[in-house]
C-alpha positions in Angstrom: -14.3 32.7 16.3 -15.1 28.9 15.1 -17.4 27.0 17.7 -16.6 23.8 19.0 -19.9 22.0 18.0 -18.4 18.6 16.7 -21.9 17.1 16.8 -22.9 19.1 14.1 -20.2 17.9 12.0 -20.8 14.4 12.8 -24.2 15.0 11.9 -23.2 16.5 8.5 -21.0 13.6 7.8 -23.9 11.0 8.5 -26.3 13.3 6.1 -23.9 13.1 3.4 -23.5 9.4 3.9 -19.8 9.7 4.8 -20.2 8.4 8.4 -17.7 5.8 9.5 -17.3 3.6 12.4 -15.0 0.9 13.5 -16.6 -2.7 13.0 -14.0 -5.1 14.6 -13.7 -8.6 13.5 -14.1 -11.4 16.1 -12.1 -14.3 14.3 -10.0 -14.4 11.2 -9.2 -17.8 9.6 -7.5 -16.9 6.2 -10.1 -15.0 4.0 -12.9 -16.2 6.3 -13.6 -13.7 9.1 -16.4 -13.6 12.0 -18.2 -10.5 12.8 -21.5 -10.2 15.0 -22.0 -13.9 14.9 -21.9 -14.3 11.1 -19.3 -15.9 8.9 -18.2 -13.6 6.0 -16.0 -14.5 3.0 -13.4 -11.3 3.0 -12.9 -9.6 -0.4 -11.4 -6.4 1.0 -8.0 -7.5 2.7 -4.6 -6.5 1.2 -3.3 -9.7 2.5 -2.7 -10.4 -1.5 -0.4 -13.7 -0.8 -2.6 -15.3 2.2 0.4 -15.0 4.5 -1.2 -13.2 7.3 -2.8 -16.0 9.1 -0.5 -18.7 7.5 1.3 -21.4 9.7 4.6 -20.3 8.3 3.9 -16.5 9.6 2.9 -17.8 13.0 5.9 -20.0 13.4 8.2 -17.0 12.4 6.4 -14.7 14.8 6.7 -17.2 17.6 10.5 -17.9 16.7 10.6 -14.0 16.9 9.1 -13.8 20.2 11.2 -16.8 21.7 14.1 -15.0 20.5 13.8 -11.3 20.9 10.7 -11.1 23.4 8.2 -8.3 22.5 9.0 -4.5 22.1 12.4 -3.1 21.1 12.9 -0.8 24.1 13.6 2.6 22.6 13.8 4.4 19.2 16.4 3.4 17.0 19.0 6.1 17.5 18.9 5.4 21.4 19.1 1.7 22.0 16.1 0.4 20.1 18.2 -1.0 17.1 18.6 -4.7 17.5 20.8 -6.8 15.3 17.6 -8.3 13.6 16.5 -4.9 12.3 19.8 -4.7 10.4 19.5 -8.0 9.2 16.0 -7.3 7.8 17.2 -4.0 6.0 20.0 -5.9 4.7 17.5 -8.4 3.2 15.2 -5.6 2.0 18.2 -3.9 -0.1 19.2 -7.1 -1.4 15.6 -7.8 -2.4 15.1 -4.4 -4.0 18.4 -4.4 -5.8 19.7 -1.2 -3.9 22.9 -0.5 -1.7 20.7 -0.1 1.6 17.3 0.1 3.1 15.8 1.5 6.3 12.5 0.2 8.2 9.9 2.4 9.8 6.9 1.6 12.0 4.5 1.9 8.9 4.2 2.8 5.4 2.8 6.2 6.1 5.8 6.9 8.4 8.2 6.1 5.5 6.4 8.9 3.5 6.4 11.2 6.4 10.0 10.8 7.0 11.5 10.3 3.6 9.9 13.4 1.6 10.7 16.2 4.3 14.1 14.8 4.8 15.2 15.2 1.1 13.2 18.2 -0.1 12.4 21.2 1.2 11.7 25.2 0.5 12.9 25.9 -2.8 12.6 22.4 -4.0 9.7 21.2 -6.2 7.7 18.0 -5.7 5.5 16.6 -8.6 2.8 14.2 -7.6 0.0 12.1 -9.7 -3.2 13.3 -8.7 -4.4 9.9 -7.4 -1.2 9.4 -5.1 -1.8 8.2 -1.6 -2.9 10.5 1.3 0.5 9.8 3.1 2.4 10.9 0.0 0.0 14.1 -0.3 0.6 14.8 3.5 4.0 14.4 3.4 4.8 16.7 0.4 2.8 19.1 2.4 4.9 18.8 5.3 8.0 19.4 3.4 7.5 22.9 2.6 8.7 22.2 -1.1 6.5 23.4 -3.9 3.8 21.3 -4.8 2.9 20.4 -8.4 0.2 17.7 -9.4 -0.2 16.1 -12.7 -3.7 14.4 -13.7 -3.3 10.7 -13.2 -0.6 9.1 -15.7 -0.8 12.4 -17.7 2.7 12.5 -19.5 2.4 15.7 -21.3 1.6 17.7 -18.1 4.4 16.0 -16.2 6.6 16.8 -18.8 5.6 20.7 -18.8 5.7 20.6 -15.0 9.2 19.5 -15.2 10.3 22.3 -17.6 9.6 24.7 -14.9 10.4 23.1 -11.8 13.1 24.7 -9.6 15.5 23.4 -7.1 15.6 19.6 -6.3 12.8 18.0 -8.2 11.3 15.0 -6.9 8.6 13.0 -8.6 6.4 10.9 -6.7 4.1 8.1 -7.9 2.7 4.6 -7.0 3.4 1.9 -9.0 -0.2 0.1 -8.5 -2.6 2.5 -7.5 -4.4 1.6 -4.4 -8.1 2.7 -5.4 -7.9 1.8 -9.0 -5.7 -1.1 -9.4 -3.9 0.2 -12.3 -0.2 0.8 -12.9 1.8 4.0 -13.3 3.1 4.8 -16.8 6.5 3.9 -15.2 8.9 3.5 -18.2 7.9 7.0 -19.5 8.1 8.5 -16.3 11.6 7.3 -15.7 12.6 8.5 -19.0 11.0 12.1 -18.3 12.9 12.3 -14.8 16.2 11.3 -16.4 15.9 13.9 -19.2 15.0 16.8 -16.7 17.7 15.6 -14.0 14.8 14.8 -11.3 14.5 12.0 -9.0 11.6 9.4 -8.4 10.1 8.2 -5.4 7.9 5.0 -6.4 5.6 3.5 -3.7 5.4 -0.1 -4.4 3.1 -1.2 -1.6 0.4 -3.0 -3.7 3.1 -4.3 -6.1 5.7 -6.0 -3.9 5.0 -9.7 -3.6 2.6 -9.6 -6.3 4.5 -8.4 -9.7 7.9 -8.8 -11.2 10.5 -11.7 -10.5 10.5 -13.0 -7.1 7.6 -10.5 -6.4 10.0 -7.6 -6.4 7.5 -5.2 -7.8 6.5 -3.4 -11.0 10.1 -1.8 -11.3 11.5 -5.2 -11.5 9.1 -6.4 -13.7 9.9 -3.8 -16.5 13.6 -4.0 -15.8 13.7 -0.4 -14.4 14.9 -1.1 -10.8 18.3 0.4 -11.1 16.8 3.5 -12.5 14.5 4.4 -9.6 16.4 6.4 -6.9 13.7 5.8 -4.0 11.9 2.6 -3.6 9.1 2.8 -1.0 7.2 -0.3 0.2 5.5 -2.0 2.9 5.5 -5.1 5.2 1.8 -4.9 5.8 0.3 -6.2 2.6 1.7 -9.2 0.9 4.1 -9.7 3.7 1.4 -10.1 6.0 2.7 -8.0 8.8 3.0 -4.0 9.3 5.7 -1.7 9.1 7.3 0.3 5.9 10.6 0.5 4.3 12.9 2.8 2.0 15.1 1.1 -0.3 17.8 3.5 -1.8 21.3 4.3 -2.1 23.6 4.0 1.2 23.8 8.1 1.1 20.2 8.4 1.1 19.5 5.9 4.0 22.2 7.7 6.1 20.4 11.2 5.4 17.1 9.5 6.5 18.9 8.0 9.8 19.7 11.7 10.6 16.9 13.8 9.3 13.6 11.5 9.2 11.7 12.5 11.9 9.0 9.7 11.9 12.1 7.4 12.0 14.3 9.3 14.7 11.3 9.9 17.2 9.4 6.7 16.9 10.2 3.6 19.2 11.7 1.0 16.7 9.4 -1.8 15.4 9.2 -5.1 17.8 12.4 -7.3 16.7 10.1 -10.2 16.6 8.1 -8.5 13.8 11.4 -7.9 12.1 12.4 -11.4 12.6 9.2 -12.5 11.1 9.4 -10.1 8.1 12.7 -11.4 7.3 11.2 -15.2 7.1 8.5 -14.0 4.8 10.6 -12.0 2.6 12.3 -15.3 1.9 9.0 -17.0 1.2 7.7 -14.3 -1.2 11.0 -14.6 -3.2 11.1 -18.5 -3.3 9.2 -21.0 -4.9 6.2 -20.7 -2.6 6.0 -17.2 -3.4 5.6 -17.8 -6.9 3.1 -20.6 -6.8 0.9 -18.0 -4.7 1.5 -15.4 -7.3 0.3 -17.6 -9.8 -2.8 -18.5 -8.0 -3.4 -15.0 -7.0 -3.1 -14.0 -10.7 -5.8 -16.8 -11.8 -8.1 -15.7 -9.1 -7.9 -12.0 -10.5 -8.6 -13.1 -13.8 -11.5 -14.9 -12.8 -13.3 -12.3 -10.7 -12.4 -9.6 -13.4 -14.2 -11.7 -15.8 -17.2 -11.6 -13.8 -17.2 -8.1 -13.0 -16.3 -6.9 -16.2 -13.7 -4.6 -14.9 -10.7 -3.4 -16.8 -7.8 -5.6 -17.4 -5.0 -4.4 -14.8 -1.9 -6.0 -13.3 -2.9 -6.0 -9.7 -5.6 -8.1 -7.5 -7.3 -4.7 -7.0 -10.6 -4.8 -8.9 -12.7 -1.6 -8.3 -16.4 -1.1 -9.5 -17.4 2.5 -9.5 -20.9 3.1 -8.6 -20.8 7.1 -8.5 -22.7 7.9 -5.3 -22.0 7.2 -1.7 -25.6 5.7 -1.2 -25.4 3.4 -4.2 -21.9 2.2 -3.0 -23.1 1.6 0.6 -26.3 -0.1 -0.5 -24.2 -2.5 -2.9 -21.9 -3.0 0.0 -25.0 -3.8 2.4 -26.3 -6.5 0.0 -23.0 -8.5 -0.4 -22.9 -8.5 3.4 -26.3 -9.8 3.7 -25.3 -12.6 1.2 -22.0 -13.4 3.4 -19.4 -11.2 1.6 -17.3 -8.5 3.1 -16.7 -5.6 0.5 -16.7 -2.4 2.3 -17.9 0.6 0.3 -14.8 3.4 -0.1 -16.1 6.9 -0.4 -14.7 10.4 -0.1 -12.5 11.7 0.9 -10.6 8.3 0.0 -11.7 8.6 -3.5 -13.3 11.8 -5.2 -16.7 13.1 -5.0 -19.0 11.1 -7.4 -16.4 8.2 -7.5 -17.6 6.1 -4.6 -17.1 2.4 -5.2 -16.5 -1.1 -4.1 -12.9 -2.1 -4.1 -12.8 -5.9 -4.4 -9.4 -7.3 -3.5 -8.3 -10.7 -4.2 -5.8 -13.3 -2.2 -4.2 -16.2 -3.0 -6.2 -17.8 -0.1 -9.4 -17.5 -1.6 -11.2 -20.8 -3.3 -12.5 -21.0 -6.7 -15.7 -21.6 -5.3 -15.8 -18.5 -3.1 -15.2 -16.2 -6.3 -17.7 -18.0 -8.3 -20.3 -17.4 -5.3 -19.4 -14.0 -5.1 -19.5 -13.4 -9.1 -23.2 -15.0 -8.9 -24.2 -12.8 -6.4 -23.0 -9.6 -7.7 -24.6 -10.6 -11.1 -28.1 -10.4 -8.9 -27.5 -7.3 -7.2 -25.4 -5.0 -9.5 -26.8 -1.9 -10.3 -28.2 -2.0 -13.9 
Protein backbone atom coordinates (compact mmCIF):
# COMPACT_ATOMS: atom_id res chain seq x y z
CA UNK A 1 0.00 0.00 0.00
CA UNK A 2 1.34 3.42 -0.94
CA UNK A 3 2.01 5.70 2.04
CA UNK A 4 0.78 9.26 2.52
CA UNK A 5 4.17 10.93 2.89
CA UNK A 6 3.34 14.06 0.90
CA UNK A 7 6.35 15.92 2.30
CA UNK A 8 8.61 13.52 0.40
CA UNK A 9 6.79 14.42 -2.82
CA UNK A 10 7.17 18.12 -2.07
CA UNK A 11 10.87 17.66 -1.35
CA UNK A 12 11.25 15.84 -4.68
CA UNK A 13 9.65 18.77 -6.50
CA UNK A 14 12.13 21.16 -4.88
CA UNK A 15 15.06 18.90 -5.73
CA UNK A 16 14.02 18.77 -9.39
CA UNK A 17 13.61 22.53 -9.65
CA UNK A 18 9.85 22.10 -10.15
CA UNK A 19 8.60 23.72 -6.93
CA UNK A 20 5.78 26.21 -7.45
CA UNK A 21 4.10 28.68 -5.13
CA UNK A 22 1.52 31.43 -5.39
CA UNK A 23 3.00 34.92 -5.67
CA UNK A 24 0.14 37.43 -5.37
CA UNK A 25 0.19 40.78 -7.12
CA UNK A 26 -0.62 43.66 -4.80
CA UNK A 27 -1.61 46.10 -7.53
CA UNK A 28 -2.13 45.99 -11.27
CA UNK A 29 -2.15 49.06 -13.49
CA UNK A 30 -2.17 47.83 -17.06
CA UNK A 31 1.18 46.16 -17.76
CA UNK A 32 2.74 47.55 -14.57
CA UNK A 33 2.26 45.42 -11.47
CA UNK A 34 3.39 45.74 -7.87
CA UNK A 35 4.51 42.78 -5.82
CA UNK A 36 6.28 42.71 -2.47
CA UNK A 37 6.80 46.45 -2.65
CA UNK A 38 8.42 46.36 -6.10
CA UNK A 39 7.16 47.76 -9.39
CA UNK A 40 7.50 45.34 -12.32
CA UNK A 41 6.67 45.48 -16.02
CA UNK A 42 4.61 42.40 -16.81
CA UNK A 43 5.60 40.40 -19.90
CA UNK A 44 3.71 37.23 -18.91
CA UNK A 45 0.01 38.14 -19.10
CA UNK A 46 -2.49 36.92 -21.71
CA UNK A 47 -4.20 40.34 -21.68
CA UNK A 48 -3.24 40.77 -25.32
CA UNK A 49 -5.27 43.88 -26.11
CA UNK A 50 -4.77 45.56 -22.75
CA UNK A 51 -8.49 45.47 -21.95
CA UNK A 52 -8.41 43.76 -18.52
CA UNK A 53 -7.75 46.98 -16.59
CA UNK A 54 -9.12 49.43 -19.15
CA UNK A 55 -11.62 52.11 -18.26
CA UNK A 56 -13.97 50.64 -20.88
CA UNK A 57 -14.05 47.31 -19.08
CA UNK A 58 -14.40 48.89 -15.64
CA UNK A 59 -17.41 50.85 -16.86
CA UNK A 60 -18.93 47.76 -18.50
CA UNK A 61 -18.57 45.73 -15.30
CA UNK A 62 -19.98 48.55 -13.18
CA UNK A 63 -22.95 48.84 -15.51
CA UNK A 64 -23.40 45.06 -15.40
CA UNK A 65 -23.43 45.03 -11.61
CA UNK A 66 -25.87 47.95 -11.52
CA UNK A 67 -28.26 46.12 -13.85
CA UNK A 68 -27.84 42.51 -12.76
CA UNK A 69 -26.16 42.42 -9.36
CA UNK A 70 -23.51 39.82 -8.55
CA UNK A 71 -23.98 36.08 -8.83
CA UNK A 72 -26.41 34.29 -11.11
CA UNK A 73 -28.06 32.36 -8.27
CA UNK A 74 -28.06 28.85 -9.75
CA UNK A 75 -26.92 26.61 -12.57
CA UNK A 76 -28.08 27.46 -16.07
CA UNK A 77 -30.75 24.73 -16.21
CA UNK A 78 -32.28 25.58 -12.84
CA UNK A 79 -32.84 29.33 -12.78
CA UNK A 80 -29.34 30.69 -13.49
CA UNK A 81 -29.87 31.62 -17.13
CA UNK A 82 -30.36 35.37 -17.33
CA UNK A 83 -31.35 37.13 -20.52
CA UNK A 84 -27.87 38.66 -20.76
CA UNK A 85 -26.31 35.17 -20.95
CA UNK A 86 -28.35 34.44 -24.06
CA UNK A 87 -27.49 37.85 -25.52
CA UNK A 88 -23.79 37.15 -25.09
CA UNK A 89 -24.12 33.72 -26.68
CA UNK A 90 -25.99 35.20 -29.64
CA UNK A 91 -23.23 37.81 -30.02
CA UNK A 92 -20.51 35.14 -29.86
CA UNK A 93 -22.27 33.03 -32.49
CA UNK A 94 -22.53 36.07 -34.76
CA UNK A 95 -18.87 36.92 -34.11
CA UNK A 96 -17.74 33.36 -34.93
CA UNK A 97 -20.18 33.00 -37.86
CA UNK A 98 -21.93 29.96 -36.37
CA UNK A 99 -25.57 29.13 -35.67
CA UNK A 100 -25.19 29.16 -31.89
CA UNK A 101 -22.79 29.34 -28.95
CA UNK A 102 -22.71 28.28 -25.32
CA UNK A 103 -20.77 29.88 -22.45
CA UNK A 104 -18.99 27.99 -19.68
CA UNK A 105 -17.35 29.14 -16.46
CA UNK A 106 -13.84 28.64 -17.87
CA UNK A 107 -12.00 27.49 -20.96
CA UNK A 108 -11.07 24.29 -19.12
CA UNK A 109 -14.77 23.67 -18.48
CA UNK A 110 -15.51 24.07 -22.21
CA UNK A 111 -13.15 21.22 -23.05
CA UNK A 112 -14.31 18.98 -20.19
CA UNK A 113 -17.93 19.49 -21.14
CA UNK A 114 -17.75 19.43 -24.92
CA UNK A 115 -15.50 16.51 -25.80
CA UNK A 116 -17.09 13.81 -23.58
CA UNK A 117 -20.55 15.00 -24.65
CA UNK A 118 -19.79 14.36 -28.32
CA UNK A 119 -17.51 11.30 -28.40
CA UNK A 120 -17.14 8.21 -26.24
CA UNK A 121 -16.36 4.50 -26.26
CA UNK A 122 -15.95 3.25 -29.83
CA UNK A 123 -15.02 6.70 -31.15
CA UNK A 124 -11.58 8.13 -31.94
CA UNK A 125 -9.96 11.33 -30.74
CA UNK A 126 -6.84 12.52 -32.57
CA UNK A 127 -4.86 15.26 -30.82
CA UNK A 128 -1.82 17.33 -31.67
CA UNK A 129 0.88 16.38 -29.15
CA UNK A 130 1.12 20.00 -27.91
CA UNK A 131 -2.57 20.43 -27.15
CA UNK A 132 -3.44 22.18 -23.89
CA UNK A 133 -3.89 20.09 -20.74
CA UNK A 134 -7.63 20.80 -20.71
CA UNK A 135 -8.02 19.14 -24.11
CA UNK A 136 -5.92 16.15 -23.05
CA UNK A 137 -7.86 15.70 -19.82
CA UNK A 138 -11.17 15.97 -21.66
CA UNK A 139 -10.03 13.35 -24.16
CA UNK A 140 -9.15 10.94 -21.35
CA UNK A 141 -12.48 11.58 -19.64
CA UNK A 142 -14.44 10.83 -22.81
CA UNK A 143 -13.57 7.13 -22.96
CA UNK A 144 -12.82 7.41 -26.69
CA UNK A 145 -9.71 5.86 -28.22
CA UNK A 146 -6.98 8.51 -28.08
CA UNK A 147 -4.39 8.89 -30.81
CA UNK A 148 -1.68 11.58 -30.80
CA UNK A 149 0.27 12.98 -33.74
CA UNK A 150 3.57 14.90 -33.41
CA UNK A 151 3.05 18.64 -33.54
CA UNK A 152 1.73 19.64 -36.98
CA UNK A 153 2.89 16.30 -38.46
CA UNK A 154 0.40 15.96 -41.30
CA UNK A 155 1.61 12.59 -42.61
CA UNK A 156 1.09 11.01 -39.20
CA UNK A 157 -2.32 12.65 -38.88
CA UNK A 158 -3.28 11.25 -42.27
CA UNK A 159 -2.25 7.72 -41.25
CA UNK A 160 -4.19 7.96 -37.99
CA UNK A 161 -7.30 9.09 -39.86
CA UNK A 162 -7.09 6.07 -42.16
CA UNK A 163 -7.41 3.64 -39.24
CA UNK A 164 -9.77 5.63 -36.99
CA UNK A 165 -13.14 4.16 -36.06
CA UNK A 166 -16.51 5.50 -34.93
CA UNK A 167 -16.98 9.23 -34.71
CA UNK A 168 -13.60 10.81 -35.39
CA UNK A 169 -12.70 14.14 -33.82
CA UNK A 170 -9.44 15.98 -34.47
CA UNK A 171 -8.43 18.39 -31.71
CA UNK A 172 -5.90 21.17 -32.08
CA UNK A 173 -5.17 24.72 -31.05
CA UNK A 174 -5.00 27.48 -33.64
CA UNK A 175 -2.15 29.26 -31.83
CA UNK A 176 -0.20 27.05 -29.42
CA UNK A 177 0.09 28.59 -26.00
CA UNK A 178 3.67 27.64 -25.15
CA UNK A 179 5.32 27.96 -28.59
CA UNK A 180 3.28 30.73 -30.18
CA UNK A 181 3.19 28.97 -33.55
CA UNK A 182 0.11 28.18 -35.60
CA UNK A 183 -1.59 24.93 -36.51
CA UNK A 184 -1.27 23.79 -40.12
CA UNK A 185 -4.95 24.59 -40.24
CA UNK A 186 -5.72 24.55 -43.95
CA UNK A 187 -4.10 21.14 -44.39
CA UNK A 188 -5.81 19.75 -41.26
CA UNK A 189 -9.20 20.92 -42.54
CA UNK A 190 -8.59 19.27 -45.89
CA UNK A 191 -7.59 15.99 -44.23
CA UNK A 192 -10.57 15.90 -41.88
CA UNK A 193 -12.95 16.55 -44.78
CA UNK A 194 -11.34 13.80 -46.83
CA UNK A 195 -11.91 11.30 -44.02
CA UNK A 196 -15.29 12.53 -42.75
CA UNK A 197 -13.93 13.66 -39.38
CA UNK A 198 -14.85 16.71 -37.32
CA UNK A 199 -12.46 19.34 -36.01
CA UNK A 200 -12.41 21.06 -32.62
CA UNK A 201 -10.27 24.20 -32.90
CA UNK A 202 -9.21 25.97 -29.71
CA UNK A 203 -8.76 29.64 -30.63
CA UNK A 204 -7.95 30.84 -27.09
CA UNK A 205 -4.76 32.66 -28.10
CA UNK A 206 -5.97 33.83 -31.51
CA UNK A 207 -9.36 35.47 -30.86
CA UNK A 208 -8.92 39.21 -30.55
CA UNK A 209 -5.41 38.94 -32.00
CA UNK A 210 -5.78 37.50 -35.52
CA UNK A 211 -8.16 37.70 -38.44
CA UNK A 212 -10.83 40.18 -39.53
CA UNK A 213 -12.41 41.78 -36.45
CA UNK A 214 -10.09 39.61 -34.36
CA UNK A 215 -12.18 36.51 -35.10
CA UNK A 216 -9.16 34.18 -35.03
CA UNK A 217 -6.96 32.07 -37.28
CA UNK A 218 -9.83 30.23 -38.99
CA UNK A 219 -11.28 33.58 -40.07
CA UNK A 220 -7.86 34.84 -41.15
CA UNK A 221 -7.57 31.82 -43.48
CA UNK A 222 -11.19 31.90 -44.66
CA UNK A 223 -11.92 28.53 -43.02
CA UNK A 224 -14.58 29.43 -40.43
CA UNK A 225 -17.42 27.58 -42.14
CA UNK A 226 -15.29 24.42 -42.46
CA UNK A 227 -14.62 24.04 -38.72
CA UNK A 228 -17.34 22.22 -36.77
CA UNK A 229 -16.38 23.20 -33.21
CA UNK A 230 -14.95 26.63 -32.39
CA UNK A 231 -13.64 26.77 -28.82
CA UNK A 232 -12.55 30.02 -27.22
CA UNK A 233 -12.07 31.99 -24.04
CA UNK A 234 -13.17 35.27 -22.52
CA UNK A 235 -10.10 35.38 -20.27
CA UNK A 236 -7.38 36.49 -22.66
CA UNK A 237 -7.96 39.20 -25.28
CA UNK A 238 -11.41 40.01 -23.83
CA UNK A 239 -9.85 40.66 -20.43
CA UNK A 240 -12.41 38.74 -18.34
CA UNK A 241 -12.95 35.06 -17.51
CA UNK A 242 -14.96 32.20 -18.92
CA UNK A 243 -15.07 30.20 -22.13
CA UNK A 244 -17.39 29.30 -24.98
CA UNK A 245 -18.09 26.76 -27.70
CA UNK A 246 -19.52 28.05 -30.98
CA UNK A 247 -21.04 25.52 -33.36
CA UNK A 248 -24.29 24.40 -35.00
CA UNK A 249 -27.57 24.74 -33.12
CA UNK A 250 -27.71 20.94 -32.95
CA UNK A 251 -24.31 20.68 -31.25
CA UNK A 252 -25.16 23.38 -28.72
CA UNK A 253 -28.43 21.64 -27.83
CA UNK A 254 -26.50 18.41 -27.23
CA UNK A 255 -24.13 20.28 -24.89
CA UNK A 256 -27.00 21.85 -22.95
CA UNK A 257 -28.27 18.33 -22.32
CA UNK A 258 -25.01 16.40 -21.87
CA UNK A 259 -22.07 18.66 -20.99
CA UNK A 260 -21.55 17.98 -17.29
CA UNK A 261 -19.28 20.97 -16.65
CA UNK A 262 -22.11 23.16 -17.96
CA UNK A 263 -25.06 21.40 -16.35
CA UNK A 264 -23.56 21.07 -12.88
CA UNK A 265 -21.86 24.47 -12.53
CA UNK A 266 -23.36 27.69 -11.23
CA UNK A 267 -23.89 30.04 -14.15
CA UNK A 268 -21.27 32.78 -14.63
CA UNK A 269 -22.27 36.13 -13.07
CA UNK A 270 -24.64 38.02 -15.39
CA UNK A 271 -22.59 41.19 -14.83
CA UNK A 272 -19.63 39.38 -16.38
CA UNK A 273 -21.74 38.30 -19.35
CA UNK A 274 -22.78 41.93 -19.84
CA UNK A 275 -19.16 43.11 -19.75
CA UNK A 276 -18.06 40.35 -22.14
CA UNK A 277 -20.69 41.44 -24.65
CA UNK A 278 -19.38 45.00 -24.48
CA UNK A 279 -15.76 43.87 -24.91
CA UNK A 280 -16.76 41.77 -27.90
CA UNK A 281 -18.02 44.97 -29.54
CA UNK A 282 -14.69 46.66 -28.77
CA UNK A 283 -12.64 43.81 -30.22
CA UNK A 284 -14.69 43.69 -33.42
CA UNK A 285 -14.63 47.47 -33.89
CA UNK A 286 -12.19 50.23 -34.75
CA UNK A 287 -10.63 50.34 -31.28
CA UNK A 288 -9.93 46.62 -31.43
CA UNK A 289 -8.20 47.01 -34.79
CA UNK A 290 -5.99 49.81 -33.44
CA UNK A 291 -4.97 47.65 -30.51
CA UNK A 292 -4.25 44.65 -32.77
CA UNK A 293 -1.96 46.77 -34.93
CA UNK A 294 -0.15 48.08 -31.86
CA UNK A 295 0.20 44.54 -30.50
CA UNK A 296 1.57 43.27 -33.81
CA UNK A 297 4.14 46.06 -33.88
CA UNK A 298 5.24 45.32 -30.33
CA UNK A 299 5.60 41.60 -31.09
CA UNK A 300 7.72 42.31 -34.15
CA UNK A 301 9.98 44.68 -32.19
CA UNK A 302 10.63 42.20 -29.38
CA UNK A 303 10.96 39.27 -31.78
CA UNK A 304 13.72 41.13 -33.61
CA UNK A 305 15.60 41.69 -30.37
CA UNK A 306 15.14 38.14 -29.04
CA UNK A 307 15.85 36.44 -32.34
CA UNK A 308 12.81 34.19 -32.01
CA UNK A 309 11.13 32.62 -35.09
CA UNK A 310 8.54 34.70 -36.88
CA UNK A 311 5.05 33.71 -35.74
CA UNK A 312 1.58 35.19 -36.01
CA UNK A 313 0.99 35.44 -32.28
CA UNK A 314 2.07 37.67 -29.40
CA UNK A 315 3.76 34.72 -27.67
CA UNK A 316 7.56 34.62 -27.95
CA UNK A 317 9.24 31.63 -26.27
CA UNK A 318 12.97 31.45 -25.58
CA UNK A 319 13.80 27.82 -24.87
CA UNK A 320 16.63 27.43 -22.36
CA UNK A 321 16.41 23.68 -21.72
CA UNK A 322 17.03 23.03 -18.05
CA UNK A 323 14.76 24.08 -15.21
CA UNK A 324 17.58 25.79 -13.31
CA UNK A 325 18.62 27.83 -16.34
CA UNK A 326 15.06 29.03 -16.91
CA UNK A 327 14.61 29.87 -13.23
CA UNK A 328 17.88 31.84 -13.13
CA UNK A 329 16.99 33.81 -16.25
CA UNK A 330 13.57 34.63 -14.79
CA UNK A 331 15.20 35.71 -11.52
CA UNK A 332 17.64 37.99 -13.34
CA UNK A 333 14.81 39.67 -15.25
CA UNK A 334 12.85 40.06 -12.01
CA UNK A 335 15.80 41.81 -10.39
CA UNK A 336 15.86 44.16 -13.38
CA UNK A 337 12.14 44.94 -12.99
CA UNK A 338 10.50 42.57 -15.49
CA UNK A 339 8.00 39.82 -14.67
CA UNK A 340 8.62 36.81 -16.94
CA UNK A 341 8.07 33.56 -14.97
CA UNK A 342 9.89 30.40 -16.06
CA UNK A 343 7.77 27.75 -17.77
CA UNK A 344 8.79 24.22 -16.71
CA UNK A 345 7.73 20.60 -16.78
CA UNK A 346 4.96 19.43 -16.77
CA UNK A 347 3.65 22.51 -18.57
CA UNK A 348 6.28 21.81 -21.24
CA UNK A 349 8.29 18.67 -21.92
CA UNK A 350 11.41 17.88 -19.91
CA UNK A 351 14.43 19.63 -21.36
CA UNK A 352 12.19 22.32 -22.88
CA UNK A 353 12.05 24.79 -19.98
CA UNK A 354 11.72 28.33 -21.23
CA UNK A 355 10.85 31.92 -20.73
CA UNK A 356 7.56 32.76 -22.41
CA UNK A 357 7.39 36.45 -23.28
CA UNK A 358 3.89 37.70 -24.05
CA UNK A 359 3.06 41.12 -25.43
CA UNK A 360 0.14 43.43 -24.82
CA UNK A 361 -1.18 46.41 -26.71
CA UNK A 362 -0.75 48.18 -23.38
CA UNK A 363 3.05 47.97 -23.49
CA UNK A 364 5.08 51.05 -24.38
CA UNK A 365 7.93 50.97 -26.88
CA UNK A 366 10.31 52.11 -24.15
CA UNK A 367 9.38 49.15 -21.96
CA UNK A 368 10.09 46.73 -24.80
CA UNK A 369 13.42 48.36 -25.61
CA UNK A 370 14.43 48.25 -21.95
CA UNK A 371 13.53 44.56 -21.70
CA UNK A 372 15.51 43.82 -24.86
CA UNK A 373 18.54 45.68 -23.49
CA UNK A 374 18.51 43.74 -20.22
CA UNK A 375 17.99 40.43 -22.01
CA UNK A 376 21.01 41.16 -24.19
CA UNK A 377 23.08 41.40 -21.01
CA UNK A 378 21.78 38.31 -19.20
CA UNK A 379 20.85 35.87 -22.00
CA UNK A 380 22.77 32.58 -21.79
CA UNK A 381 25.57 32.56 -24.36
